[in-house]
C-alpha positions, 0 to 999 in steps of 0.5 A: 790792632793798635797798642792800646787796644792789644794791652786792653785786649789782653788784660781782658783775656786774663780776668776770664774764669777757666781751670788755668786761669784760676792756677797758682801763677808759679805752676803756670810760669814754671811749666810753660818755661819747661815747654819751651826748654825742652822744645829748644832742645828737641830735634824732631819736628813731629816732637814740636808738633805734639808740644804745639798741639797740646798748647793749643788744647790748652788755649782751648780749655782756658777759653782764651781767643784763638783769633787773638792768640793767632794775631799776637803770634804772628805779630811776634813771629817776624823777630825771629823768622827774619833770621830763620829765612836766611838758614837754607841759604847759609847752611851747608849740605845737598843743593836742592835749588840754585837761584840768580846771584849764586844763591843755593838752598840745601836740603839740611838748610831747609830742614834746619829752618823748618825745625827752627821755626817749629821751636819759635812757634812753640815758644811764642805760643807758650808765651801768648798762653801765659800771657793770656791766663796770668795777669801781669802782676801776677806773673811778677809776683810769680817770679817774686816767690821763685827767688827773684830779688825783692828790688828787682820784682819791685821794679818789674811790678812798677813797670808793668802799672806804668805801662798802662798809663804810658798807653793811656797817656800816648792814646790822649795825644794821639786823639788830641793831635788827630782832632786837630787834623795832624797826620804824621804821614801826610806828604803834603806837610813838610818833613821837617815840620812833621819830625819837629811836632813828633819830637815835641810828642816824645818830649812831652811823654817823657815830661808827663811820665816824669811828672806822673812818676812823682805824683804816684810815688808821693801817693804811695808813700802818703799811703804807707808804702814801704820796701816790704809792700806787697803789690799782689796777693795770689788768688790761691796760696796752696797748690790744689788738685787742679795744679797737681794734675796739671803739673802731672799731665805736662811731665807726662806728656814730655816724658812720653815724647821723649821715649817715643823719640828715642824709640818709634819716632824715626819711623816716621821719616823726615818728621821723625828724623833728628836734625842737628 
């Protein structure tokens, strides 16, 4: 999945019709952030497992492709997984394995790594779900309605628009280079010359981005753009029954999990153990 394809595929996902797609953007944003915050502070693996199952159910209800969702999660997983991989070796506790060069794996470190990985997976699933059911402009407008300064929301909105233009321009340049048989990874071509061509490509991207930005700004001004302009309008103005049901189910789930975590989950052994 290349950069251009992944962005276009993500945008197609947000155009689907489902209960979650049609909800108010603020509700989707707040509840998914709420789930992430609760997952970060949770210390029991079984709680995180239930949260992940709930998120997978939401993905199913929203008709989002499980395959593309898992690909995005796996794509983002190494950023946090790299740090988590060291936890079994540096966390103090009871040694359960000793390797070469004095490396030791502790039971507490291993459990801590599993907990961190579970938190990371829940957080990434929430982010992927939000990006799949909410257009980027809707997310920007939701932040604006929740109190983000107007100037910052405007910059965020323009950045999103330029992102797609940037990808399109990069795709055209790469296509032109490929048509001329240029391969940056071809070892038969001198390394210095390849780096020089890549430098030209980066410089060309900056120049075209600047020129495109000036053109777009003049077009916006000629069409009456001002600092009071709204870039995006929500499809729904007021919260409906669907939003209230979604809020109620999510909050009820978190409350039930917290009550069970304090009363019964400890009976599940390792899965219900508080890992601190």
